N, C-alpha and C positions, 0 to 999 in steps of 0.2 A: 354097668357104668364103671369105668376104670378109675382108679385113684392113683395118685402119685404123691410122693413125699414132698412136703413144702420146703423150698430152698431156705437155707439158713440166712436170716437177714439180721443186720445190726438192730439193736434195740431202738425203737422209735424215740426220737428226741434225746438220745444219749449223746454225751459229749464225745468228740473224736478221741481216739486213743491218746494222742499227744496231750490233749487238754486234761484227760483223766489222769495221766501220769503227773502232770504239773500240779493238779489239785491234790493228789496223794502226797506229793512232796511237800506242798504248802501246809497241808493238814498235819503232817508229821512234824514239821518245823514248828508250827504254831503250838502243838501239844507240848513240845519240849520247853517252850518259853511261857506257857500259859500262866503258871504260878507266879511269874515275875511281871505280870501285866502292869501292875501299879508302878513298880520300879522303872519299867520301860517307858511309861507315860511321863514320869517325872524327870527322867535322865536328861533330856535336852535342856530343861530349865536349870538344872543343877550343874551340868557339865558342858553345855554348849555344843552338843553333838547327839546324833542318834545313838541308841544303845548299841555299843560296838559289836558285841557278840552276835546279836540278831542281824544287824546291818551287814556284817561281814558274810554271814551265811546266805543272806538274801542275794548279795552280789556274786558270791561264788557260784550260784546257780544261774547267773546271767539274767536275773529278773529285771534289773534296772534297764537292760537293753532290749526288752521285749518289743518295744514300739519302733526300734531303730534298725536301719539296714546294716548289713554286714560291712559295708564300706565305711561305716562309722563305728565299728566295733560292736554293733548291736547283735542280738540273738534272733531277731525277726520272728518272735513267737506270735506277735499280734496282740490286739486289744483284748480279745476273749481270754487269752492266757493270763494277761495282767489282771483282768476282772476276776478270774478264778482265784488267783493268788491273793488279791486284796480281800476278797470275800472270806477265804479260808482263815486268813490272819484275823480279820475283824470278828469272826465267829468265836475267837478266843480272847476278844477284847484287846487285840493288838492293832492299834490304829496308826498307820504311817502316812500322815497327811503330806509332809514335804515331798516324799517321792511321787505322790499323785500329782501335786502341783508342778513339780519339775518335769515329769514325763509329759504332762499336758502342754507346757510351754515348749518343751523340746520337740514335740510333734509339730507344733506350729512353725518352729524354726525350720524343721525338715521340709515342711511344705512350701513355705514362702521365701526361705533363704534370707539373705544372699549366701553365696558359696563360702565366703570367708567366715561368716558367722556359723554356718554349719560346721566347718572344719574346726573352728575354735571351741565349740561347745558340745557338739553331739557325742563325740568320743568320751569326753569326761562325764557327761550325763549317763551314757550307756554303761560306764564302769562304776557308776555310783559315787564318783569322786567329788561332785559339786551338786549344789541345790540352787534352783532359781525361784524367785518370788515374783509376785504380780501386784502392780499398783494401778488399779482402774477406778474403783468406786471413789466418789467424792461426797462430802457432807451434804451438799445442796441438791445433788441429782441422783444419789444412790447408784443403781445399776443402769440408769438411762445414760449411756455413754455419749449420746448425741448432744447432751447438754454439758459435757465436760468443759471445765474452764481452764484446767491445766494446759499450758502451752509447751510445745516442742518445736523449736525453730532452728534452722541451720544458720550457723555463723562460720563462714569459711570452711575449715576442716573439722568442724565439731558441731554438736547439737547443744542447745541451751534449754534447760527445763525450768519452768516456774509454775508453781501451783501447790495445791493441797490435796492429798489423798487420804481417804478415811481408813477403813479397816484393812490393813495389809499384814498378811500372815508370814511369820518365819523370817523376817528380815535379819534377825540375829544369826541365822544359820545359812543364809543365802550368799552366794558369790556375786550374783547380780540380781537386780530387780527389773522386770520388764515394765516400762512406764508407758501408759497410753495417754496421749495428749493431743490438743488441737494444733493443727499446722496452719501457717499463714494462708489466707485465701483472699481473693479479691472481694470487695464489698458487694453484697448481694448474691455472691456465688454460694453453692452448697458447701457446707462445712467439710473440711478435710482433716484427717487425723494421721498421726505418725506414732509408731512404737519403736522405742529404743531401749537397749539394755544399759543400766546405770549401776555403777559401783555403789552399794548402799552406805559405804563409808566416805563417799566423795564430799569434798568441801561444799558447803551450802545446803546440806541436808540436815534438817532438824527432825529427830525422831522422838516421839513421845509414846511410851508404852501405855496401852489402854488396859485398865484394871478389869479384865474380862475372865479372870480365873483360868486363863490359858485354854480357851475352848479348842477342841479338836487336837489337843496335844501340841499346840504351837502358841508362841507369844504373838500378840496382836499389837499393831502400831499405827499411829497417825504420822504421816510424813509431810513435811513442808519443804518444798524445793525452792531455793532462792538462787537464781542464776547458776544452777548446777550444770556443769559441763560434762559431756561424754563424747568420745571420739566418733567421727562419722562412720567408722567401720563397725560400730555397735548398733547400727540401724537394722531392725528386723523387718523384712519385707521391703516395700518400696515407700519412699517418702510420700506422704499424703494419702497412703492406702493402708493405714493401720487397721481398719476394720477387717481387711483380708487376713491379718495375722490373728485377730481374735476369733474369727469364724471357725477355723479348724481346732483351735484350743478348746472351744466350748463343748464340742462333741465328746472329746476325751474326758474333760472334767466332769461333765454330767454323768457319763456312764461309770467312771471310776468312783465318783462319790456315791452313786447308786449302789455299787458293789460294796463299798464300806458300810453303807446304811443297811443293806441286805444282810451282810454278815453279822453286824452288831445286833440287828433284830433277832437273828438266830441265837446269839449269845444271851440276850435278855430272856428269850423263851426258855432256853436251857436252864437258866437260873430259876425261873419261875416254876418249871416242871419239877426240878429237884426239890424245891421247897414244898410244892404242893403234894408231892409223894411222901415227904418225911414228916411234916408238921401236923400234929394232932392237937386239936383244941377241945372238941366236944366228942364224947363217945369213943369208939375204937377206931374209926376210919380217919385217915388223914384229910386235910382240908381239900385235897384234890378230888375227893368224892362229891363235893358240893358243886352243883351245876353253875352257881355264881362264879366259881373258880374255873371249872372245866370249860365252859362255853367260850369265854374270851380267849383262853389259850388255844382251844381248837380252832377258833376263827383266825388267830394269828398264824397258826401252822398252815392253814389253807392259803392265806394271803402270801406267806413267804414262798410256798411252793409255786404259786401262780406267777408271782412277780419275778422269781428267779428265771423262769422261762422267757419272760419279756426281756430282761436284762441280757441274758445270754444271746438271745436272738438278735437284739440290736447290735451287740458287740460283734457277733459273727457276720452280720450284714455289713458292718463297717469294714471288717477285714476282707470281705469279698468285693469291696469297691462299689457298694450300692449307692444309689443317688443320695447326695449329701443332704438334700432337703428331707428325704424320707428318714434318714438316720437321725437328723436333728429333731424331727418330730418324735421319734421313738425315744430319743435320749431325754427329751423334756417330759414325756410320759413317765419314763423310768424315774426321773428325779422326783416328780410329784408323788408317785405311788410309794417309793421307798422312803421318802422323808416322813410321810404320814404313817407308814408302817412302823418305822423305827420309833417314832414318838409314842404310838400306841403300845408297842412292845415294851418300851421302857416304863411307861405308865403302869401297865399291868404287872410288870416285874416288881416295881416299887410296891404296889398294892399287895401282891402275893407274899413278898418278903417281909412286909410289916416293918417293925422297928429296926430290924437288921439293915434294911436298905438305907437308913439315915446315918449309919456309922460311916464316917468319911473314909475309914480304912478299907471299907469294902469296895469303894470306887463307884458305887451306884449313883451317887449324887452327880458326879462328873458326867457319867454316862447319860443320865436324864437331861442334864443341861445341854450336853452335846446334841442329844436327840431333838431338843427344842430348837437349837441353833440350825439344825439341818433343814428346818422349814423356812428359814430366812436366808440361808447361804448354801452354796455359792451364789445362787440367786433365790429370790423369794418364790413361794408357791404361786403367787399371783402372776408374776412375770412368766413363769413357765406355762401356766394355764392360758395366759394371753397368747403366747406363741402357738400353743395347740389350737386355740379357738380360731386364730386368724390364718395360720399357715397350714394347718391340717384340716380344719373344718370349713375354712373359707368364709368365716364370719368377718364383718367389717370392723375396722378400727375406729374408735371414737375421735382419734386425732385428725 
């Protein structure tokens, strides 16, 4: 029986070389700024900008343009590359929420247009020169956009916005806010919706900052729109078809926030492991020798490794142009798994660190609260599970 040498094959499930290189760069950058993570978190609140040294290096590598085509100054690296970058930064507790939000909105603009909006905003987004915010949720309907009461109606060469939007992140840093509202429709006709970009400093906007301790490293606001005008050329997508603008946005947002949660879960685990190896309470062995400490941390490691494969695969399928419904299903699965994973990782890190975790200078309290917020935002676990049940599993809706 003859034998022959086995051809050399790439390692199964390994990232492509390009993405490995991007991850290495991101890990090196994150390591250099890791000790300043608390200062980086607080900088936008104290100075009205992202931490300039980190943000400059982020953009020098073209990472703000990963989702955009070269015709708009983008670097065309794709969603998987952006996921890898955000995960690596979050693994050092460096959370950049506004770039995630802006990239998600920018992708929607790239998909639905129109051309003048693409030309006006995509180049600036790709260069990291501007941020965009999103105003969708409302106090009485939450994430059920079909019950939105905010109105967006055309009057001659402009749109007029009226209504109340609940938790809106980063208005203080944003150049524009994408507002989702109800468009005029004939009585008895299905509801129609329109999305427009609005200057957050426009006349008629009342903003009230919500005392939420700056979750996710961004200020949170309630916005009241009273006859707020925006030019007709700030329309995103087509009039009355605002849902088509939100649809591509959600895929990016779900997977990017999953990357942040995945990286931050790794950060929590690393803190807990360091403490478990070093702290000795009884006898000669550190607390990590106790199975009550070991087993939860081992379980977290297993979940992180498995969930990372799902997130990477979903992002890679998105880049490959897979069916959008399939990608949406995986994006919601990723959101559910990573939000629960992060919460459990933060909880076990708090328990392992003991009293040290409650020292606000350590930043663990903020991380724990952010982890809890991840189960409610950008959408709740229940809504994501509803999507999976109805659109992946084919179960009926009670509505």
